[in-house]
N, C-alpha and C positions, 0 to 999 in steps of 0.2 A: 404586457412586458413589465410594467411597474410593480404588479402583484408578484410576478415570479421573482423579481430583484428583492422585493420585501421579504419573501419567504426565504430566499437565499441568504439574505443579510441576518435574519433572526436565526436560522439554523447555524450559521457560521459563528454568530455571537455566542450561541449555547455550546458550540463545540470547541471554539478556540478561547478558552478561559485562560487567565494568567497562570494560575497554578498548574493546570493541565499541560500548557504549552511549555512552561520551564521543565516539567518533568519529562515530557516527550523530547524536548530538545537535548537535554542532558543525556538521555538514553541514546539518541541517535548520533551523538557527537563522540561516543566512546571510540570508534575506530580512528577518528582524527586525533584524539588525545593519545592513543596507543602509538600511532605513527610518528607524531610529534615528539614524545619522549624517547622513542627508539632512535629517531634521527640524531639525538644528542650524543649517541654512543658511537661504536666504530663499525656499525653495519654498512655494507656497501649499497649502492643503488639497486642492484638486483635483489638482494635480500629485503631491502626496504619495500620495493615494489611487491614482492611476494607477500610480505606482512600486510601490506595495504590491502591487497586483493582478498587475503585469507580473512581479515578482520572485517573488511567492508561487506563481502558477501556473507560470511558466517554470522555476523552480528547485526549489521544494518539491513540488509536485503532479506535475509532469511528469517530474522527474528524481530527486530525492532519495529521497521516499517510495517510488516503484516500485522502485528499486534496493535499498533497505532491505527492503522487502517480499519481493522476489525472494530476496535472501540468507536471510532468515528462513524463507521457505516451503520453499526447496530443502533447508535444513539441518534442518528440523523432524524428518523421518525420514531424510534423506540422511545426516546426521551419524551417526546411529545405525548405519547400513549400512556407512559408511566405517570407523567405529571397531570394526566386527564384534561390536556388541552387540545387533544386530537379532535374532538367533535367541533370545537370552534374552527379549526382550520378546515375541516371537511365541509362546513356549512358555507364557507365563502364561495361566491359564484365564479370560480375558477375551474377549468377543465382539470381533471384528476391527473392527466399525464403532465401537465405544467407543474403541479405540486410535486409529482414523482421526480421530473427532470430537476427542478430547483434544488430538491434536497440531495439528489445523487451528486450534483455538481458541487454543492457545498461540502459533502462527505470527501470527495476527491481533492477539492481545493484545501481543505484543512489538513489532509495528509501531505499533500505536495509542499505545503508551507514548512512542515517539519522536514521533509525530504530535501528540500532546497538548502536548509541550513546544514543538515547532517552530511549531505554529499558535497556541498561547497566547502565546508570546513575540511573534510577529508582530502579533497581534491587540491586544496591549497596546501595542506601539509605534506601530501605525497608529491605534488608537484615541486615544491621547494626542496625536498629531500632528494629527489631522483633526477631533477631537471627535465622530467618528461611531462609536459603540460597537457598531453592527450590522454594521460593515464586515467582520468575521471570520466571518460566518455561511457565506458561499459556501466559503471555504477549509475551514472545519471539515467541512462535508458532503463536500466533494470529497475530503479526506484520509480520511474514513471509507470512501468508495467504493473509493479505492485500497487501503486496508488489507484490505478484504473481498475485493476481486477478486484482486489479485496474491497476497495472503497465503493464499488457498485454492487458487487454480489451480495454484501451483507445488509444493504438498505432494506430490502423487502423482508428478509428474515428477522431483523430487528422490529419490523412493524408486526410481524405475525406472532412472534413469541417473546416472553420476558427472558428466556434463557439463550438469547441469540449469541451473546458475547461467549458464554460457555461453549455453545456449538462451535463457534469460530475458532476458539482455542483448541478444541479437540480436533477439528479439521487440520489446523496448523501443525500442532505438535504430535498427533497420533497418525493421521492419515498421511500428511505430507512429509514429516520428519522420519517417520518410521516405514509405513507401507510403500509409498512412492519412492522412497530411497532403496528399499530392499528389492522391489520388483519393477524391473525397467519399463514393463509394459504399461505401468500405472503412471508413469511420469506425465503423460499429457492431461492427466486429471488433477494435476497439481498447479495451482496458480504460481507457486514460488519457482517450480521447475521451468515453467514457461518464462518467468522473469530472468531466470539463469540463462535460458537459451538466448535471450537478447543480449544479456550481459557478455556472455562468452563470444558472441559475434563481434564485439568491439574490444575484447580483452582475451584473445586466443591464448591458449597455454596455461591458464590458471588452474590450480589444483581442483577447484570445485567443478570443472568441466566433466569430470569423471562421473558425476551424478546426473547427467543429462538423461540418461536412459535411451529411450527411443526417439528423443526430440532432437532436431537439427538446430544448430545455432543460427538463428535467422531473426533479425530485428523486426522485418516487415511482418513475418508470420506471427510473432508474438503480439505485435500491436493489433493486427487484424483479429486475433483471438480475443484480445481484451475488448475490441470494439463489438464483437459478437456477445460477449458477456454483458457489457454495458447495455446493449439493446434489449437482451432477454431480461435483465434486471429492470429496466424502464417499463417493459411490457408487464412484468410480473407485479411490480409495485403499483402500477396503474390498475391493474385488476383488483388487487387487494384493496386499494382505496375505494374502489367502486362497489365491491361485493362484501367485504368483511365488516363485522360489527366493530366500529372504531371507538367505542365508548371506554 
């Protein structure tokens, strides 16, 4: 357990650097700033609520957090390999699944740290502007699904290839934003659409709900799918640590 915690702390320290966190938090805070400045005008509560959901899903859930989670996920073990410190980690007398689990948890926690700030600030701004303090429930669970999905899926990919971040961005902006949006049957292959299904379950009626495709708005199903993704990622990362040349 002490070894696992040590690996987790080292990974978090590498992922959660001051400059990186400042940039990530500013990126994730855009919806909150938009709603805050819009609330100083003459928009009514309903229009402000629509603006909040449009910017929160369109910027935070669909773009900012996935990009942040991809960077964190691919870097959790990928940075170790690029800095040539992976052999030292692999030589430690620790079961490979524990190394995999520790780095996956660190990846998810690093993304959730940013998500808490971004969602929290937006929730405060929208709650104060609309007097509806339950308005942030959908974004909160959507952010959790994004952190779990992307934050686990891209850990083994980051270990196996130096181009993992590029692969993740292609998946996000080409597959999810283009193909999965255009073809309803492909929605279940998109982590972002699964996150949207959880979001919509707690925020029915938002305009983004039209992009669900064949998915049903269910928080429980979305979280269950992310649990499966996490388990597959753990198994695949453990296999890679056992079988691949980690030099």
